[in-house]
N, C-alpha and C positions, 0 to 999 in steps of 0.2 A: 193683980191676980186674975184679971179677966181672961187672959190668954194662956192659962195653965194647960189646957188641952192642946193648944197649938205647940207649946213647948214640949210637952210629952210626946206628941207625934213627931216632932223634929228630932228629939233625942232617940226615939225608937228607929226612925229612918236612918239616922247617922250610924247607930249601932249595927243595924242590919247591913248597911253598906260596908262598914269595916269588917264585919264577919264574913261577907262574901268576897271581898277584894283581897283580904290577907293571904289566902292560899295562892292566888294568882300572882300577887306581887312577890311572894317567896319563891315561886317557880321562876319568875322572870329574873330575879337576882341570882339564882343558882345557874340557870341555863342561858343567860343573856350573853351578848358579845363582850369580850374583855377589851379594855382600853389598850391602844397601841401607843407607840412613841410620840407621834405627832398629833394625837387627839386633843391634848390640852391646849396646844397652840391654836388649833382650829376653833376652840371654844373661847379662848382668851382674846383673840384679835377682834371678833365682832363685839364682845363686851366692852373692850377698851374704846372701840369706835363709838359705841353708843354713849359711854360716859363722856367722851370728848364732845359729842354732839350736844348732849344735855348741858355741859359746861359752856359751850359756845352760845346756846340759847339763853342761859342765865346771864352771860356777859353782855348780850345784846339788849337785855331788858333794862 
């Protein structure tokens, strides 16, 4: 219980951060660009490449 003030300060900081970021995130979600047809494949291909690379590293160990 020595660091109760540190925990309170951290909780207050995180609470203020959420309070100030929520309206901006809500605006981004409403006015942001919408996904197109090929956007998912553009995200899946690098993720699969990364998973394959990690599996290769695991197999080499």
